C-alpha positions in Angstrom: -10.1 -50.6 189.4 -8.3 -51.8 192.5 -9.8 -54.7 194.5 -7.3 -55.5 197.2 -4.1 -54.0 198.6 -1.5 -55.4 201.0 1.2 -53.1 202.5 4.3 -54.5 204.1 6.9 -52.1 205.7 5.4 -49.2 203.7 5.5 -45.9 205.5 3.6 -46.3 208.8 2.3 -49.8 207.9 4.0 -53.0 209.1 1.6 -55.5 207.4 -1.9 -54.5 206.6 -4.5 -55.5 204.0 -7.5 -53.7 202.5 -10.4 -54.5 200.2 -12.1 -51.8 198.0 -15.5 -51.6 196.4 -16.2 -50.7 192.8 -17.8 -47.4 193.8 -17.1 -44.9 196.6 -14.7 -46.0 199.4 -14.5 -43.7 202.4 -11.3 -44.1 204.5 -11.9 -42.5 207.9 -9.4 -42.0 210.8 -7.7 -39.4 212.9 -4.7 -37.5 211.8 -1.5 -39.6 211.5 -3.5 -42.8 211.2 -2.1 -43.6 207.7 -4.8 -42.3 205.5 -2.5 -40.4 203.1 0.0 -43.3 203.2 -2.8 -45.6 202.0 -3.5 -43.4 199.0 0.2 -43.0 198.3 0.5 -46.8 198.2 -2.2 -47.1 195.6 -0.5 -44.5 193.5 2.9 -46.2 193.7 1.4 -49.5 192.8 -0.5 -47.9 189.9 2.1 -45.6 188.5 5.4 -46.6 190.0 6.1 -43.5 192.0 4.9 -41.3 194.9 3.5 -37.8 194.6 5.4 -36.6 197.7 8.5 -38.6 198.5 11.6 -40.4 197.2 11.7 -44.2 197.1 13.9 -44.4 200.2 11.3 -42.6 202.3 8.6 -45.2 201.4 10.3 -47.9 203.4 9.2 -48.1 207.0 11.8 -46.7 209.4 14.3 -49.4 210.3 13.0 -51.9 207.8 15.3 -53.3 205.0 12.6 -53.3 202.4 9.0 -52.4 201.5 6.5 -54.3 199.4 3.0 -53.6 197.9 0.7 -56.3 196.5 -2.6 -55.5 194.8 -5.2 -56.9 192.4 -6.6 -54.6 189.7 -9.4 -56.8 188.3 -7.6 -59.9 187.1 -4.2 -58.3 187.0 -1.8 -58.7 190.0 0.7 -56.0 190.7 3.7 -56.0 193.0 6.2 -53.3 193.9 9.2 -54.1 196.0 11.7 -51.5 197.2 15.0 -52.6 198.8 17.1 -50.3 201.0 20.4 -50.5 199.2 22.9 -48.2 197.6 21.6 -47.4 195.1 18.0 -48.0 196.1 16.4 -51.0 194.2 12.8 -50.9 193.0 11.3 -53.8 191.1 7.8 -54.4 189.6 5.9 -57.6 188.9 2.8 -57.4 186.7 1.1 -60.8 186.5 4.3 -62.5 187.6 6.3 -60.7 184.8 9.3 -58.7 186.1 9.9 -55.0 185.1 12.5 -52.5 186.3 10.2 -49.5 185.5 6.7 -48.8 184.3 6.2 -47.0 181.0 2.9 -45.2 180.4 1.2 -48.3 178.9 1.9 -50.4 182.0 0.5 -47.8 184.5 -3.1 -47.7 185.8 -4.8 -44.3 185.1 -5.3 -42.5 188.3 -6.2 -39.0 189.4 -5.2 -37.6 192.7 -6.9 -34.6 194.4 -5.0 -33.5 197.5 -5.0 -30.3 199.6 -2.0 -28.8 197.9 -3.9 -28.7 194.7 -6.2 -26.1 196.2 -3.2 -23.8 196.2 -2.5 -24.3 192.6 -3.8 -20.9 191.4 -2.1 -18.7 194.0 1.3 -20.5 194.2 4.2 -19.8 191.9 4.7 -20.9 188.2 6.7 -24.0 189.2 3.7 -25.5 190.9 1.5 -25.0 187.8 4.2 -26.2 185.4 4.6 -29.4 187.4 0.9 -30.0 187.6 0.2 -29.6 183.9 3.4 -31.4 182.9 2.4 -34.3 185.1 -0.9 -34.6 183.2 1.1 -34.6 179.9 3.3 -37.4 181.3 0.3 -39.5 182.1 -1.4 -39.0 178.7 1.4 -38.7 176.1 3.9 -41.6 176.0 6.8 -39.4 174.7 6.4 -36.5 177.1 8.2 -38.0 180.1 11.4 -38.8 178.2 11.2 -35.4 176.4 10.9 -33.7 179.8 13.9 -35.6 181.3 16.0 -35.0 178.2 15.3 -31.2 178.4 16.2 -31.2 182.1 19.5 -33.0 181.4 20.3 -30.6 178.5 19.5 -27.6 180.7 21.7 -28.9 183.5 24.6 -29.3 181.0 24.2 -25.7 179.7 23.9 -24.4 183.3 27.1 -26.2 184.2 28.9 -24.5 181.3 27.6 -21.1 182.5 29.4 -21.6 185.8 32.8 -22.0 184.0 34.8 -19.1 182.5 33.2 -17.6 179.4 36.4 -18.0 177.4 36.5 -21.8 178.0 32.8 -22.5 177.7 31.5 -20.3 174.8 32.7 -22.7 172.1 30.7 -25.5 173.5 27.5 -23.5 174.2 26.2 -23.3 170.6 25.6 -27.1 170.3 23.7 -27.1 173.7 21.7 -24.0 172.6 20.5 -25.8 169.5 19.5 -28.9 171.4 17.8 -26.9 174.1 15.8 -24.9 171.6 14.6 -28.0 169.9 13.5 -29.8 173.0 12.0 -26.6 174.5 9.9 -26.1 171.4 8.5 -29.7 171.7 7.6 -29.0 175.4 5.9 -25.7 174.6 3.9 -27.3 171.8 2.7 -30.1 174.1 1.7 -27.6 176.8 -0.2 -25.4 174.3 -2.1 -28.4 173.0 -3.2 -29.3 176.5 -4.3 -25.7 177.3 -6.3 -25.6 174.0 -8.1 -28.8 175.1 -8.8 -27.4 178.5 -10.2 -24.2 177.1 -12.8 -26.2 175.2 -14.3 -27.7 178.4 -13.4 -25.6 181.4 -15.7 -22.6 180.8 -18.8 -24.8 180.9 -17.6 -27.0 183.7 -16.7 -24.1 185.8 -20.1 -22.4 185.3 -21.9 -25.6 186.3 -19.8 -25.9 189.5 -19.9 -22.2 190.5 -23.6 -21.9 189.6 -23.1 -18.6 187.7 -22.0 -17.5 184.3 -18.3 -16.5 184.3 -15.5 -16.6 181.8 -12.8 -19.1 182.8 -9.7 -19.4 180.6 -6.1 -20.7 180.7 -3.3 -19.0 178.9 0.2 -20.4 178.3 2.4 -17.5 179.3 5.3 -18.3 177.0 8.3 -16.2 176.1 7.8 -17.0 172.4 4.9 -18.0 170.2 4.6 -21.7 169.8 4.7 -21.6 166.0 8.2 -20.1 165.9 9.4 -21.2 169.3 12.5 -23.1 168.3 14.1 -20.4 166.2 13.2 -17.6 168.5 14.4 -19.5 171.6 17.7 -20.2 169.9 18.1 -16.6 169.0 17.3 -15.6 172.6 19.8 -18.1 174.0 22.5 -16.7 171.8 21.6 -13.1 172.6 21.5 -13.6 176.4 24.8 -15.5 176.8 26.5 -12.7 178.6 23.6 -12.2 181.0 23.4 -16.0 181.6 27.1 -16.2 182.4 26.6 -13.4 185.0 23.8 -15.1 186.8 25.1 -18.7 186.3 21.9 -20.2 184.8 19.6 -20.2 181.8 17.1 -17.4 182.2 14.7 -18.3 179.4 12.8 -21.3 178.2 10.0 -23.7 179.3 11.5 -24.0 182.8 10.7 -20.3 183.4 7.2 -20.1 181.8 3.8 -20.2 183.4 0.2 -21.3 182.8 -2.0 -18.5 184.0 -5.7 -19.1 184.9 -8.0 -16.2 184.2 -11.5 -15.5 185.5 -13.6 -12.8 183.7 -10.5 -11.5 182.1 -8.5 -11.1 185.3 -5.7 -13.4 186.7 -7.5 -15.7 189.1 -4.6 -15.5 191.5 -5.4 -11.9 192.2 -9.1 -11.7 191.4 -10.8 -15.0 192.4 -12.4 -15.5 195.7 -11.7 -18.6 197.8 -14.9 -20.3 196.5 -14.2 -19.3 192.9 -10.7 -20.7 193.2 -12.1 -24.0 194.5 -14.5 -24.2 191.6 -11.7 -23.7 189.1 -9.7 -26.5 190.7 -12.7 -28.8 190.7 -13.2 -28.0 187.0 -9.5 -28.9 186.3 -9.8 -32.2 188.2 -13.0 -33.1 186.2 -11.2 -32.4 183.0 -8.3 -34.5 184.1 -10.6 -37.5 184.8 -12.3 -37.1 181.4 -9.0 -36.7 179.5 -7.4 -39.7 181.1 -10.5 -41.8 180.4 -10.6 -40.7 176.8 -6.9 -41.2 176.0 -6.3 -44.4 178.1 -9.6 -46.1 177.2 -10.5 -47.0 180.8 -11.9 -45.1 183.8 -9.3 -43.7 186.1 -9.3 -44.4 189.9 -10.1 -41.1 191.7 -8.1 -40.6 195.0 -9.2 -37.7 197.2 -7.1 -36.9 200.2 -9.1 -35.0 202.8 -10.4 -32.4 200.4 -14.2 -32.7 201.2 -13.7 -30.5 204.3 -12.3 -27.7 202.1 -15.4 -27.6 199.9 -18.9 -26.1 200.7 -22.1 -28.0 200.2 -22.8 -27.0 196.6 -19.3 -27.8 195.5 -19.4 -31.2 197.3 -22.6 -32.0 195.5 -21.0 -31.2 192.1 -18.0 -33.3 193.0 -20.3 -36.2 194.1 -22.1 -36.0 190.8 -18.9 -36.9 189.0 -17.7 -39.4 191.5 -20.6 -41.8 190.8 -19.0 -42.8 187.5 -15.6 -43.8 188.9 -14.1 -45.9 191.6 -13.2 -43.3 194.3 -11.2 -43.6 197.5 -11.8 -40.6 199.8 -10.0 -40.0 203.1 -11.4 -37.9 205.9 -11.2 -37.4 209.6 -15.0 -36.8 209.8 -17.0 -39.6 208.3 -20.3 -37.8 208.8 -19.2 -34.9 206.6 -18.7 -37.4 203.7 -21.1 -40.3 204.3 -24.2 -38.1 204.0 -23.5 -37.6 200.3 -23.2 -41.3 199.7 -25.9 -42.7 202.0 -27.1 -45.2 199.4 -23.8 -46.7 198.3 -20.4 -46.7 199.8 -17.7 -48.8 201.5 -16.4 -47.6 204.9 -12.8 -48.3 205.9 -11.8 -47.3 209.4 -8.2 -46.7 210.5 -6.6 -46.0 213.8 
């Protein structure tokens, strides 16, 4: 739980401070008043990185540095970013310095922002990033695994841009490593999808108010049980084609997580309201999973999504918000406050 936050030279903020209640906090202000920047600051202080920008973009234009200070219960947290080459970012947790935050040093947090409402209809990359981000925040080894796979993939792709005669001798070693790492990523994704499928059907039906069959499927090139060997064989067999196109055409970086509703891909068959119910069910799962695996309740950040939901879906969301510290941004306070008439903190910007 975050109690206080001070932003110095962060995005649009010169020097501002905020206090938050333990329950629902409603941040209201017109567009461009800094609402999303405030949520972004909480995310950076909690996890070490932004959901939408590089570190250099977090420093207020023209300023030499940016600093965030916050108290999470009894723990003090500081992030300072200095505009240098390369950019320098340092953390202080209870006056102890760190250069980066591993999973154990982060604060569990769930973000719900407007782009998530497009998760179902956007391309596979969007869904891969979303579910891989959940894995990074719940499994300590997944972030380094993902980075290692990306570096290995980049090395193989660099070889594919050379002449085949010069590069083929080196490819086999990279093929072996890529197949090993790819298998581990696929296994982690499948495990997450299996967990989701145990809870999302019931959660979706409660939110939608009708009985439907919601299911997620990992659309992989190979079965998870034999992924490594089959991926290696495919890499070997497709070398000629990969050289022609200049990149690796198969693997976890090309796969998808498909969401189905009543046996049909939701991207084509789900209505706008059904899609929103599916996203809400995913977010509720994310909250519960983080709480279970991290042993503490996550902070729930909602960036101007209330306006995108109808009354029944708002009420279902509110029912889950009561158990968590939540920080909600909106341009229309009346549209949100009526759902929290008994207990909320109001923070006005602009």
